[in-house]
GUMIVEX-95993 format. One record per residue (C-alpha): x, y, z negated; residue in three letters. Coordinates in Angstrom, 2 decimals. Example, Ala and Ser with C-alpha at 12.3 -4.5 7.8 and 13.67 -1.06 7.14 Angstrom:
REM residues 2
<pt east="12.30" north="-4.50" up="-7.80" rest="ALA"/>
<pt east="13.67" north="-1.06" up="-7.14" rest="SER"/>
END
This chain:
REM residues 428
<pt east="14.31" north="21.37" up="38.96" rest="MET"/>
<pt east="14.61" north="18.86" up="41.80" rest="PRO"/>
<pt east="13.87" north="21.24" up="44.69" rest="ILE"/>
<pt east="15.74" north="23.12" up="47.41" rest="ASP"/>
<pt east="14.74" north="25.60" up="50.04" rest="PHE"/>
<pt east="13.51" north="22.86" up="52.28" rest="ALA"/>
<pt east="10.98" north="21.94" up="49.64" rest="TRP"/>
<pt east="9.67" north="25.44" up="49.02" rest="THR"/>
<pt east="10.00" north="27.37" up="52.28" rest="SER"/>
<pt east="6.42" north="26.58" up="53.31" rest="GLN"/>
<pt east="5.03" north="26.80" up="49.85" rest="THR"/>
<pt east="2.78" north="29.55" up="48.45" rest="SER"/>
<pt east="3.75" north="31.75" up="45.43" rest="ALA"/>
<pt east="0.88" north="30.08" up="43.49" rest="LEU"/>
<pt east="2.28" north="26.65" up="44.04" rest="GLU"/>
<pt east="5.71" north="27.80" up="42.82" rest="LEU"/>
<pt east="4.17" north="29.32" up="39.81" rest="ASP"/>
<pt east="2.46" north="26.07" up="38.96" rest="LEU"/>
<pt east="5.64" north="24.15" up="39.49" rest="LEU"/>
<pt east="7.51" north="26.39" up="36.97" rest="VAL"/>
<pt east="4.61" north="26.33" up="34.52" rest="TYR"/>
<pt east="4.52" north="22.55" up="34.59" rest="SER"/>
<pt east="8.26" north="21.84" up="34.53" rest="LEU"/>
<pt east="8.56" north="21.57" up="30.78" rest="PRO"/>
<pt east="5.64" north="19.08" up="30.68" rest="ARG"/>
<pt east="7.13" north="17.05" up="33.50" rest="ALA"/>
<pt east="10.49" north="16.77" up="31.59" rest="ILE"/>
<pt east="8.68" north="15.83" up="28.47" rest="ALA"/>
<pt east="6.67" north="13.13" up="30.35" rest="ALA"/>
<pt east="9.94" north="11.76" up="31.81" rest="GLY"/>
<pt east="11.44" north="11.61" up="28.38" rest="ALA"/>
<pt east="8.50" north="9.57" up="27.06" rest="LEU"/>
<pt east="8.65" north="7.33" up="30.12" rest="ALA"/>
<pt east="12.29" north="6.57" up="29.39" rest="ALA"/>
<pt east="11.48" north="5.80" up="25.76" rest="LEU"/>
<pt east="8.42" north="3.48" up="26.50" rest="ILE"/>
<pt east="10.26" north="1.67" up="29.23" rest="THR"/>
<pt east="13.20" north="1.02" up="26.85" rest="ALA"/>
<pt east="10.85" north="-0.27" up="24.16" rest="VAL"/>
<pt east="8.99" north="-2.60" up="26.53" rest="LEU"/>
<pt east="12.04" north="-4.13" up="28.09" rest="ILE"/>
<pt east="13.94" north="-4.55" up="24.85" rest="THR"/>
<pt east="10.83" north="-6.39" up="23.54" rest="THR"/>
<pt east="10.97" north="-8.67" up="26.60" rest="LEU"/>
<pt east="14.66" north="-9.28" up="26.10" rest="SER"/>
<pt east="15.12" north="-9.82" up="29.90" rest="SER"/>
<pt east="18.19" north="-8.40" up="31.55" rest="ILE"/>
<pt east="16.67" north="-9.16" up="34.98" rest="VAL"/>
<pt east="13.56" north="-7.13" up="34.21" rest="THR"/>
<pt east="15.68" north="-4.32" up="33.04" rest="ALA"/>
<pt east="17.75" north="-4.05" up="36.18" rest="TRP"/>
<pt east="14.66" north="-4.64" up="38.44" rest="ALA"/>
<pt east="12.70" north="-1.83" up="36.71" rest="THR"/>
<pt east="15.72" north="0.57" up="37.01" rest="ALA"/>
<pt east="15.88" north="-0.34" up="40.75" rest="LEU"/>
<pt east="12.09" north="0.39" up="41.09" rest="ALA"/>
<pt east="12.43" north="3.75" up="39.38" rest="GLY"/>
<pt east="15.31" north="4.78" up="41.63" rest="LEU"/>
<pt east="13.54" north="3.63" up="44.84" rest="VAL"/>
<pt east="10.52" north="5.81" up="43.80" rest="VAL"/>
<pt east="13.00" north="8.69" up="43.06" rest="LEU"/>
<pt east="14.59" north="8.28" up="46.58" rest="LEU"/>
<pt east="11.25" north="8.17" up="48.24" rest="ALA"/>
<pt east="10.08" north="11.27" up="46.47" rest="ASN"/>
<pt east="13.17" north="13.25" up="47.41" rest="HIS"/>
<pt east="12.89" north="12.10" up="51.04" rest="THR"/>
<pt east="9.31" north="13.14" up="51.27" rest="VAL"/>
<pt east="10.11" north="16.48" up="49.48" rest="GLY"/>
<pt east="12.83" north="17.38" up="51.98" rest="GLN"/>
<pt east="10.53" north="16.75" up="55.00" rest="SER"/>
<pt east="7.55" north="18.50" up="53.18" rest="ASN"/>
<pt east="5.57" north="20.82" up="55.47" rest="SER"/>
<pt east="3.87" north="22.64" up="52.63" rest="GLY"/>
<pt east="0.94" north="20.37" up="52.18" rest="THR"/>
<pt east="2.24" north="18.39" up="49.11" rest="ALA"/>
<pt east="1.86" north="19.63" up="45.72" rest="SER"/>
<pt east="5.35" north="20.55" up="44.34" rest="LEU"/>
<pt east="4.15" north="20.25" up="40.67" rest="SER"/>
<pt east="2.88" north="16.69" up="41.45" rest="THR"/>
<pt east="6.13" north="15.73" up="43.19" rest="MET"/>
<pt east="8.05" north="17.06" up="40.26" rest="ASN"/>
<pt east="6.03" north="14.92" up="37.82" rest="PHE"/>
<pt east="6.72" north="11.90" up="40.00" rest="ILE"/>
<pt east="10.43" north="12.72" up="40.02" rest="ASP"/>
<pt east="10.47" north="13.14" up="36.34" rest="SER"/>
<pt east="8.64" north="9.95" up="35.59" rest="LEU"/>
<pt east="10.73" north="7.93" up="38.02" rest="ALA"/>
<pt east="13.89" north="9.24" up="36.62" rest="GLY"/>
<pt east="12.73" north="8.41" up="33.07" rest="GLY"/>
<pt east="11.90" north="4.91" up="34.00" rest="VAL"/>
<pt east="15.27" north="4.43" up="35.55" rest="ALA"/>
<pt east="17.11" north="5.97" up="32.59" rest="LEU"/>
<pt east="15.23" north="4.00" up="30.01" rest="GLY"/>
<pt east="15.55" north="0.69" up="31.94" rest="ALA"/>
<pt east="19.26" north="1.21" up="32.40" rest="LEU"/>
<pt east="19.67" north="1.90" up="28.70" rest="GLY"/>
<pt east="17.79" north="-1.38" up="27.86" rest="ALA"/>
<pt east="20.19" north="-3.15" up="30.26" rest="ALA"/>
<pt east="23.54" north="-1.92" up="29.11" rest="VAL"/>
<pt east="23.34" north="-0.34" up="25.59" rest="LEU"/>
<pt east="23.94" north="-3.73" up="23.99" rest="HIS"/>
<pt east="27.54" north="-3.61" up="25.18" rest="HIS"/>
<pt east="30.29" north="-1.17" up="24.33" rest="ARG"/>
<pt east="31.84" north="-0.05" up="27.65" rest="LEU"/>
<pt east="28.58" north="0.12" up="29.64" rest="PRO"/>
<pt east="26.98" north="1.98" up="26.71" rest="ALA"/>
<pt east="29.74" north="4.61" up="26.96" rest="TYR"/>
<pt east="29.15" north="5.02" up="30.68" rest="GLY"/>
<pt east="25.41" north="5.28" up="30.17" rest="TRP"/>
<pt east="25.77" north="7.97" up="27.41" rest="THR"/>
<pt east="28.50" north="9.82" up="29.39" rest="LEU"/>
<pt east="26.37" north="9.80" up="32.54" rest="GLY"/>
<pt east="23.42" north="11.16" up="30.58" rest="ALA"/>
<pt east="25.47" north="14.12" up="29.28" rest="LEU"/>
<pt east="27.29" north="14.69" up="32.56" rest="ALA"/>
<pt east="23.95" north="14.96" up="34.31" rest="SER"/>
<pt east="23.06" north="17.87" up="32.14" rest="ILE"/>
<pt east="26.20" north="19.72" up="33.21" rest="LEU"/>
<pt east="25.70" north="18.84" up="36.92" rest="LEU"/>
<pt east="22.12" north="19.78" up="37.02" rest="GLY"/>
<pt east="22.41" north="23.17" up="35.31" rest="SER"/>
<pt east="19.21" north="22.50" up="33.53" rest="VAL"/>
<pt east="18.91" north="25.76" up="31.55" rest="ASN"/>
<pt east="16.67" north="28.12" up="33.49" rest="PRO"/>
<pt east="18.26" north="31.23" up="32.22" rest="LEU"/>
<pt east="19.99" north="34.32" up="33.63" rest="PRO"/>
<pt east="23.74" north="34.18" up="34.18" rest="ASN"/>
<pt east="25.93" north="34.58" up="31.15" rest="VAL"/>
<pt east="28.96" north="36.70" up="31.72" rest="ALA"/>
<pt east="29.04" north="37.39" up="35.37" rest="GLY"/>
<pt east="32.79" north="37.00" up="35.47" rest="SER"/>
<pt east="32.22" north="33.23" up="35.43" rest="LEU"/>
<pt east="30.70" north="33.47" up="38.88" rest="ASN"/>
<pt east="32.89" north="36.38" up="40.16" rest="GLU"/>
<pt east="36.06" north="34.45" up="39.80" rest="SER"/>
<pt east="34.93" north="31.61" up="41.98" rest="VAL"/>
<pt east="31.75" north="32.75" up="43.74" rest="PRO"/>
<pt east="31.72" north="29.83" up="46.21" rest="SER"/>
<pt east="32.36" north="27.08" up="43.87" rest="ALA"/>
<pt east="29.21" north="27.05" up="41.64" rest="ASN"/>
<pt east="26.82" north="24.23" up="41.15" rest="TRP"/>
<pt east="23.38" north="25.28" up="42.16" rest="GLN"/>
<pt east="20.32" north="23.91" up="40.36" rest="SER"/>
<pt east="18.55" north="22.80" up="43.63" rest="MET"/>
<pt east="17.65" north="19.31" up="44.84" rest="ASP"/>
<pt east="19.41" north="17.61" up="41.85" rest="MET"/>
<pt east="20.42" north="14.88" up="41.95" rest="PRO"/>
<pt east="21.31" north="14.97" up="45.63" rest="PRO"/>
<pt east="19.94" north="12.30" up="47.94" rest="THR"/>
<pt east="23.24" north="10.87" up="48.53" rest="TRP"/>
<pt east="23.83" north="10.27" up="44.92" rest="MET"/>
<pt east="20.49" north="8.50" up="44.69" rest="ILE"/>
<pt east="21.33" north="6.29" up="47.53" rest="VAL"/>
<pt east="24.65" north="5.22" up="45.89" rest="VAL"/>
<pt east="22.81" north="4.57" up="42.59" rest="ALA"/>
<pt east="20.19" north="2.40" up="44.46" rest="VAL"/>
<pt east="23.04" north="0.39" up="46.07" rest="ALA"/>
<pt east="24.91" north="-0.27" up="42.84" rest="LEU"/>
<pt east="21.72" north="-1.06" up="40.77" rest="VAL"/>
<pt east="20.65" north="-3.48" up="43.61" rest="THR"/>
<pt east="23.89" north="-5.34" up="43.26" rest="MET"/>
<pt east="23.59" north="-5.49" up="39.59" rest="SER"/>
<pt east="20.07" north="-6.78" up="39.92" rest="THR"/>
<pt east="21.16" north="-9.56" up="42.28" rest="LEU"/>
<pt east="24.14" north="-10.36" up="40.05" rest="ALA"/>
<pt east="21.93" north="-10.91" up="36.93" rest="ASN"/>
<pt east="18.91" north="-12.49" up="38.75" rest="ARG"/>
<pt east="19.60" north="-15.96" up="37.20" rest="LYS"/>
<pt east="20.27" north="-14.79" up="33.69" rest="ARG"/>
<pt east="17.67" north="-16.01" up="31.16" rest="ARG"/>
<pt east="16.34" north="-13.90" up="28.18" rest="PRO"/>
<pt east="18.69" north="-13.94" up="25.31" rest="ALA"/>
<pt east="15.90" north="-14.76" up="23.01" rest="GLU"/>
<pt east="12.11" north="-15.57" up="23.21" rest="ARG"/>
<pt east="10.14" north="-12.48" up="24.17" rest="PRO"/>
<pt east="8.43" north="-10.98" up="21.23" rest="SER"/>
<pt east="4.58" north="-10.50" up="21.33" rest="ILE"/>
<pt east="4.85" north="-7.51" up="18.94" rest="GLU"/>
<pt east="5.56" north="-4.12" up="20.44" rest="LEU"/>
<pt east="7.49" north="-1.79" up="18.05" rest="PRO"/>
<pt east="5.44" north="1.41" up="17.87" rest="MET"/>
<pt east="7.65" north="3.50" up="15.52" rest="THR"/>
<pt east="10.03" north="4.64" up="18.29" rest="PRO"/>
<pt east="7.18" north="5.56" up="20.56" rest="ILE"/>
<pt east="5.44" north="7.51" up="17.68" rest="LEU"/>
<pt east="8.62" north="9.22" up="16.74" rest="ALA"/>
<pt east="9.12" north="10.14" up="20.39" rest="GLY"/>
<pt east="5.71" north="11.52" up="20.79" rest="VAL"/>
<pt east="6.07" north="13.70" up="17.58" rest="VAL"/>
<pt east="9.37" north="15.16" up="18.82" rest="LEU"/>
<pt east="8.31" north="15.80" up="22.37" rest="VAL"/>
<pt east="5.05" north="17.62" up="21.16" rest="LEU"/>
<pt east="7.05" north="19.67" up="18.66" rest="VAL"/>
<pt east="9.73" north="20.68" up="21.24" rest="PHE"/>
<pt east="6.95" north="21.64" up="23.80" rest="LEU"/>
<pt east="5.03" north="23.68" up="21.33" rest="PHE"/>
<pt east="8.01" north="25.46" up="19.84" rest="SER"/>
<pt east="9.62" north="26.25" up="23.26" rest="ALA"/>
<pt east="6.40" north="27.59" up="24.73" rest="GLU"/>
<pt east="5.61" north="29.50" up="21.55" rest="TRP"/>
<pt east="8.92" north="31.38" up="21.40" rest="LEU"/>
<pt east="8.92" north="31.91" up="25.15" rest="ALA"/>
<pt east="5.77" north="34.04" up="24.58" rest="ARG"/>
<pt east="6.17" north="35.20" up="20.97" rest="HIS"/>
<pt east="9.81" north="35.49" up="20.18" rest="GLY"/>
<pt east="9.81" north="39.00" up="19.07" rest="GLY"/>
<pt east="9.09" north="38.67" up="15.41" rest="SER"/>
<pt east="10.76" north="36.81" up="12.51" rest="VAL"/>
<pt east="7.43" north="35.21" up="11.62" rest="ALA"/>
<pt east="6.96" north="33.70" up="14.95" rest="ASP"/>
<pt east="10.49" north="32.32" up="14.99" rest="ILE"/>
<pt east="9.93" north="30.94" up="11.53" rest="GLY"/>
<pt east="6.92" north="29.07" up="12.65" rest="VAL"/>
<pt east="8.87" north="27.41" up="15.41" rest="ALA"/>
<pt east="11.78" north="26.57" up="13.19" rest="VAL"/>
<pt east="9.63" north="24.99" up="10.62" rest="VAL"/>
<pt east="7.88" north="22.93" up="13.29" rest="ALA"/>
<pt east="11.07" north="21.64" up="14.78" rest="VAL"/>
<pt east="12.83" north="20.79" up="11.51" rest="VAL"/>
<pt east="9.69" north="19.21" up="10.08" rest="GLY"/>
<pt east="9.10" north="17.23" up="13.25" rest="GLY"/>
<pt east="12.67" north="16.05" up="13.33" rest="ALA"/>
<pt east="12.55" north="14.90" up="9.75" rest="ILE"/>
<pt east="9.30" north="13.09" up="10.23" rest="ILE"/>
<pt east="10.62" north="11.36" up="13.34" rest="ALA"/>
<pt east="13.76" north="10.36" up="11.41" rest="THR"/>
<pt east="11.80" north="8.82" up="8.53" rest="MET"/>
<pt east="9.58" north="6.93" up="10.94" rest="LEU"/>
<pt east="12.62" north="4.94" up="12.29" rest="LEU"/>
<pt east="14.06" north="2.07" up="10.34" rest="PRO"/>
<pt east="17.11" north="2.31" up="8.24" rest="GLY"/>
<pt east="19.44" north="5.12" up="9.26" rest="ARG"/>
<pt east="18.53" north="4.93" up="13.00" rest="ASP"/>
<pt east="17.02" north="8.32" up="12.61" rest="GLY"/>
<pt east="20.47" north="10.01" up="12.14" rest="ALA"/>
<pt east="20.79" north="10.18" up="15.92" rest="LEU"/>
<pt east="17.44" north="12.12" up="16.03" rest="VAL"/>
<pt east="18.75" north="14.75" up="13.70" rest="LEU"/>
<pt east="22.02" north="15.04" up="15.55" rest="VAL"/>
<pt east="20.25" north="15.31" up="18.88" rest="ALA"/>
<pt east="17.88" north="17.99" up="17.65" rest="VAL"/>
<pt east="20.82" north="20.02" up="16.40" rest="ALA"/>
<pt east="22.83" north="19.61" up="19.69" rest="ILE"/>
<pt east="19.86" north="20.67" up="21.59" rest="SER"/>
<pt east="19.37" north="23.77" up="19.62" rest="ALA"/>
<pt east="22.97" north="24.80" up="19.52" rest="VAL"/>
<pt east="23.53" north="23.82" up="23.15" rest="GLY"/>
<pt east="20.62" north="25.88" up="24.28" rest="SER"/>
<pt east="22.24" north="28.95" up="22.69" rest="ALA"/>
<pt east="25.79" north="28.21" up="23.68" rest="THR"/>
<pt east="26.05" north="26.80" up="27.14" rest="ILE"/>
<pt east="26.40" north="29.16" up="30.10" rest="ALA"/>
<pt east="23.56" north="28.99" up="32.55" rest="ALA"/>
<pt east="26.06" north="28.80" up="35.36" rest="SER"/>
<pt east="29.53" north="27.53" up="35.10" rest="VAL"/>
<pt east="32.17" north="27.28" up="37.92" rest="PRO"/>
<pt east="32.54" north="23.93" up="39.58" rest="ALA"/>
<pt east="36.18" north="23.51" up="38.41" rest="TRP"/>
<pt east="35.01" north="23.20" up="34.85" rest="SER"/>
<pt east="32.70" north="20.20" up="35.42" rest="ILE"/>
<pt east="35.49" north="17.53" up="35.53" rest="PRO"/>
<pt east="37.14" north="19.11" up="32.53" rest="LEU"/>
<pt east="33.86" north="19.15" up="30.57" rest="LEU"/>
<pt east="33.18" north="15.50" up="31.59" rest="VAL"/>
<pt east="36.65" north="14.45" up="30.33" rest="ILE"/>
<pt east="36.15" north="16.41" up="27.02" rest="VAL"/>
<pt east="32.82" north="14.67" up="26.56" rest="THR"/>
<pt east="34.35" north="11.33" up="27.12" rest="ALA"/>
<pt east="37.03" north="12.11" up="24.48" rest="LEU"/>
<pt east="34.19" north="13.10" up="22.02" rest="GLY"/>
<pt east="32.40" north="9.78" up="22.73" rest="LEU"/>
<pt east="35.66" north="7.84" up="22.07" rest="TYR"/>
<pt east="36.22" north="9.78" up="18.82" rest="ALA"/>
<pt east="32.74" north="9.13" up="17.66" rest="GLY"/>
<pt east="32.90" north="5.46" up="18.30" rest="SER"/>
<pt east="36.06" north="5.28" up="16.12" rest="ARG"/>
<pt east="34.56" north="7.14" up="13.20" rest="ARG"/>
<pt east="30.86" north="7.34" up="12.32" rest="ALA"/>
<pt east="30.40" north="10.91" up="10.88" rest="ALA"/>
<pt east="26.98" north="12.45" up="11.56" rest="PRO"/>
<pt east="27.68" north="15.04" up="8.84" rest="MET"/>
<pt east="30.88" north="16.17" up="10.35" rest="ALA"/>
<pt east="29.13" north="16.71" up="13.74" rest="CYS"/>
<pt east="26.47" north="18.79" up="12.12" rest="LEU"/>
<pt east="29.02" north="21.02" up="10.31" rest="VAL"/>
<pt east="30.86" north="21.54" up="13.64" rest="ILE"/>
<pt east="27.56" north="22.58" up="15.21" rest="LEU"/>
<pt east="26.99" north="24.98" up="12.41" rest="LEU"/>
<pt east="30.39" north="26.60" up="13.08" rest="ALA"/>
<pt east="29.59" north="26.68" up="16.76" rest="LEU"/>
<pt east="26.32" north="28.37" up="16.26" rest="ALA"/>
<pt east="27.99" north="31.10" up="14.17" rest="VAL"/>
<pt east="30.72" north="31.53" up="16.89" rest="PHE"/>
<pt east="28.01" north="31.86" up="19.50" rest="THR"/>
<pt east="26.09" north="34.43" up="17.45" rest="ALA"/>
<pt east="29.20" north="36.53" up="16.90" rest="ILE"/>
<pt east="30.16" north="36.47" up="20.55" rest="THR"/>
<pt east="26.59" north="36.79" up="22.02" rest="ALA"/>
<pt east="27.38" north="39.97" up="23.92" rest="ASP"/>
<pt east="30.79" north="38.99" up="25.07" rest="THR"/>
<pt east="31.79" north="39.19" up="28.79" rest="GLU"/>
<pt east="34.94" north="37.15" up="28.14" rest="SER"/>
<pt east="34.98" north="34.00" up="30.43" rest="SER"/>
<pt east="37.52" north="32.46" up="27.89" rest="LEU"/>
<pt east="35.24" north="32.77" up="24.96" rest="LEU"/>
<pt east="32.19" north="31.46" up="26.79" rest="ILE"/>
<pt east="34.11" north="28.40" up="28.14" rest="MET"/>
<pt east="35.64" north="27.74" up="24.73" rest="THR"/>
<pt east="32.16" north="27.45" up="23.30" rest="GLY"/>
<pt east="31.03" north="25.19" up="26.17" rest="THR"/>
<pt east="34.10" north="22.99" up="25.74" rest="VAL"/>
<pt east="33.52" north="22.63" up="21.99" rest="VAL"/>
<pt east="29.86" north="21.90" up="22.68" rest="LEU"/>
<pt east="30.76" north="19.09" up="25.27" rest="ALA"/>
<pt east="33.12" north="17.42" up="22.83" rest="TRP"/>
<pt east="30.67" north="17.66" up="19.85" rest="THR"/>
<pt east="27.74" north="16.22" up="21.96" rest="SER"/>
<pt east="29.80" north="13.20" up="22.82" rest="GLY"/>
<pt east="31.05" north="12.78" up="19.32" rest="PHE"/>
<pt east="27.53" north="13.17" up="17.82" rest="GLY"/>
<pt east="25.83" north="10.67" up="20.09" rest="LEU"/>
<pt east="28.58" north="8.02" up="19.43" rest="ALA"/>
<pt east="29.01" north="8.58" up="15.80" rest="SER"/>
<pt east="25.32" north="8.34" up="14.98" rest="ALA"/>
<pt east="24.50" north="5.49" up="17.41" rest="ALA"/>
<pt east="21.57" north="3.40" up="15.99" rest="PRO"/>
<pt east="21.27" north="-0.39" up="16.00" rest="ARG"/>
<pt east="18.04" north="-0.53" up="17.97" rest="TYR"/>
<pt east="18.45" north="0.35" up="21.65" rest="VAL"/>
<pt east="15.29" north="2.35" up="22.15" rest="PRO"/>
<pt east="16.21" north="4.61" up="19.26" rest="ASN"/>
<pt east="19.42" north="5.46" up="21.14" rest="ARG"/>
<pt east="17.43" north="6.31" up="24.22" rest="VAL"/>
<pt east="15.09" north="8.39" up="22.11" rest="LEU"/>
<pt east="17.94" north="10.49" up="20.82" rest="GLY"/>
<pt east="19.61" north="10.88" up="24.11" rest="THR"/>
<pt east="16.55" north="11.87" up="26.21" rest="VAL"/>
<pt east="15.62" north="14.61" up="23.68" rest="MET"/>
<pt east="18.55" north="16.55" up="25.00" rest="LEU"/>
<pt east="16.62" north="16.99" up="28.30" rest="TYR"/>
<pt east="13.41" north="18.40" up="26.64" rest="VAL"/>
<pt east="13.32" north="22.16" up="26.46" rest="PRO"/>
<pt east="13.93" north="23.41" up="22.84" rest="SER"/>
<pt east="12.72" north="26.21" up="20.82" rest="ALA"/>
<pt east="16.07" north="28.02" up="21.19" rest="VAL"/>
<pt east="15.82" north="27.75" up="24.97" rest="LEU"/>
<pt east="12.39" north="29.47" up="24.81" rest="GLY"/>
<pt east="13.80" north="32.13" up="22.56" rest="LEU"/>
<pt east="16.77" north="32.64" up="24.76" rest="ARG"/>
<pt east="14.46" north="33.10" up="27.73" rest="ASP"/>
<pt east="12.30" north="35.63" up="25.85" rest="TYR"/>
<pt east="15.31" north="37.56" up="24.77" rest="VAL"/>
<pt east="16.79" north="37.64" up="28.29" rest="SER"/>
<pt east="13.56" north="39.18" up="29.63" rest="ARG"/>
<pt east="13.41" north="41.92" up="27.13" rest="GLY"/>
<pt east="10.24" north="43.55" up="25.71" rest="HIS"/>
<pt east="8.19" north="45.66" up="27.98" rest="TYR"/>
<pt east="6.63" north="48.82" up="26.53" rest="ALA"/>
<pt east="4.81" north="51.86" up="27.69" rest="LEU"/>
<pt east="6.35" north="55.17" up="26.85" rest="ARG"/>
<pt east="4.23" north="58.23" up="26.92" rest="GLU"/>
<pt east="5.05" north="61.97" up="26.36" rest="SER"/>
<pt east="3.26" north="65.34" up="27.18" rest="PRO"/>
<pt east="5.99" north="66.38" up="29.64" rest="ASP"/>
<pt east="6.83" north="63.05" up="31.27" rest="ASP"/>
<pt east="4.75" north="60.56" up="33.21" rest="PRO"/>
<pt east="3.89" north="57.25" up="31.72" rest="VAL"/>
<pt east="6.85" north="54.99" up="32.03" rest="LEU"/>
<pt east="7.29" north="51.28" up="31.46" rest="CYS"/>
<pt east="10.56" north="50.61" up="29.59" rest="THR"/>
<pt east="12.34" north="47.53" up="28.81" rest="VAL"/>
<pt east="13.54" north="47.24" up="25.12" rest="VAL"/>
<pt east="16.49" north="45.04" up="24.75" rest="THR"/>
<pt east="16.32" north="42.16" up="22.24" rest="GLN"/>
<pt east="18.85" north="40.86" up="19.72" rest="ASP"/>
<pt east="20.97" north="38.66" up="21.90" rest="THR"/>
<pt east="22.30" north="36.80" up="18.85" rest="SER"/>
<pt east="18.82" north="35.70" up="17.77" rest="ALA"/>
<pt east="18.91" north="32.27" up="19.65" rest="PRO"/>
<pt east="22.20" north="31.37" up="18.05" rest="ALA"/>
<pt east="21.09" north="32.29" up="14.53" rest="TRP"/>
<pt east="17.87" north="30.33" up="15.14" rest="THR"/>
<pt east="19.86" north="27.39" up="16.23" rest="ALA"/>
<pt east="21.95" north="27.75" up="13.06" rest="PHE"/>
<pt east="18.92" north="27.53" up="10.84" rest="ILE"/>
<pt east="17.62" north="24.44" up="12.80" rest="ILE"/>
<pt east="20.98" north="22.77" up="12.35" rest="THR"/>
<pt east="20.90" north="23.58" up="8.59" rest="VAL"/>
<pt east="17.39" north="21.86" up="8.48" rest="GLY"/>
<pt east="18.92" north="18.85" up="10.32" rest="CYS"/>
<pt east="21.73" north="18.70" up="7.80" rest="LEU"/>
<pt east="19.26" north="18.71" up="4.90" rest="LEU"/>
<pt east="17.27" north="15.98" up="6.68" rest="GLY"/>
<pt east="20.54" north="13.91" up="7.02" rest="TRP"/>
<pt east="21.16" north="14.23" up="3.27" rest="LEU"/>
<pt east="17.56" north="13.19" up="2.62" rest="LEU"/>
<pt east="17.98" north="10.20" up="4.85" rest="LEU"/>
<pt east="21.27" north="9.19" up="3.33" rest="ARG"/>
<pt east="19.86" north="9.42" up="-0.15" rest="GLY"/>
<pt east="16.79" north="7.38" up="0.62" rest="SER"/>
<pt east="18.05" north="4.71" up="2.88" rest="ARG"/>
<pt east="20.77" north="2.07" up="2.24" rest="PRO"/>
<pt east="23.90" north="1.92" up="4.26" rest="VAL"/>
<pt east="23.73" north="-0.28" up="7.34" rest="TYR"/>
<pt east="25.42" north="-3.61" up="7.26" rest="GLU"/>
<pt east="27.58" north="-4.19" up="10.31" rest="ARG"/>
<pt east="26.20" north="-6.44" up="12.74" rest="ALA"/>
<pt east="28.05" north="-9.67" up="13.22" rest="VAL"/>
<pt east="27.24" north="-10.01" up="16.90" rest="ALA"/>
<pt east="24.38" north="-9.13" up="19.34" rest="ASP"/>
<pt east="22.20" north="-11.97" up="20.54" rest="SER"/>
<pt east="23.83" north="-12.04" up="23.96" rest="ASP"/>
<pt east="27.44" north="-11.97" up="22.73" rest="ALA"/>
<pt east="29.79" north="-13.56" up="25.15" rest="GLY"/>
<pt east="27.31" north="-14.03" up="27.95" rest="LYS"/>
<pt east="28.61" north="-12.75" up="31.27" rest="ASP"/>
<pt east="30.06" north="-9.64" up="29.81" rest="ASP"/>
<pt east="33.85" north="-9.45" up="29.38" rest="SER"/>
<pt east="33.55" north="-6.32" up="27.18" rest="ASP"/>
<pt east="31.60" north="-8.03" up="24.57" rest="GLY"/>
<pt east="28.67" north="-6.64" up="22.78" rest="PRO"/>
<pt east="28.70" north="-3.26" up="21.40" rest="GLU"/>
<pt east="29.44" north="-3.16" up="17.72" rest="ASP"/>
<pt east="26.98" north="-0.63" up="16.27" rest="PRO"/>
<pt east="28.54" north="2.13" up="14.22" rest="ASN"/>
<pt east="28.01" north="2.09" up="10.55" rest="GLN"/>
<pt east="26.30" north="5.34" up="9.69" rest="VAL"/>
<pt east="27.60" north="6.63" up="6.43" rest="ARG"/>
END
């Protein structure tokens, strides 16, 4: 949530409620904006357009944060949050279209996307294991005004230099007049399913039937989106859905600042391992084991166990996104941005953390409102079932689609890029 006290000090409670209510929809809109931007720019095959679009998105993002910090209470926070999400989505999608054709820049883009989740503390959940905060109470990342303005300014400067450096580059090939719709359609399906399931379980997470409806919707939507994409590009969708589910159950809502560099390094190692060996099934199996570990340790207060799960999740996320990398750039953007959209498990975890309110009446005692605790392992077991569904979807995809042939070279091989084009992983 890109706000801090300066944004909200003059704001009414109603405006804050509207902001919180619209936040999942704003994130979903930003994810779709990233996907559509990547599809359009990839179709145009213009590196200049990609960098210029990314620069425009960052400029809007900077302007929005500047206005927000000087807000006197008259601007709508929910509207500003939508603008923030859309501008960030455009910048993310345009940068993906600009760099995902090349190996090292693609690593940087993916690592940055995963690191931003760690830095932003995107899970709006209660603290898990207070000892994480008690050990270093003054060194915690706060989910306020993220990304900070100084970071946006640095990004604007860097993207401006890249835009100027690439201003004379011509399109690698003639722009196509045909707009690929399958990635956009797959993205719409996934986003709608994610929003429905998250909001459903945030309100109705108390019964097995309600959880089952959400699980069926998520798994069914993931398989449909997977089969919409060409070849085995949909493998990344299945991996991303599983990572989102297990990650929502595993990651601590607040982690000490000292762990952020460690988690970024672990994620980078996972990316490297995934680029060396394409193994989506291995990633899904690791996620299954992590979900079981999270369910067993759901009530633990041990910082060591919680950080162990978080470290394994960081490595597996990097490994999964690299090992299931598709050939078509927008499909890679699709799989990555789905990690930002609230998942069904996140909604269920929120429901469980609030507890169930019930009235207790007796002849001798006054009416009392009690809070009935929920099964804290339910989110992890739900993530386990979703991951099983993704694993079955991968088996279906592998049995119905031929193995990719390795690409000989990208269309812009050897043009102003010493790293060379990215050699897409062969999904087996």
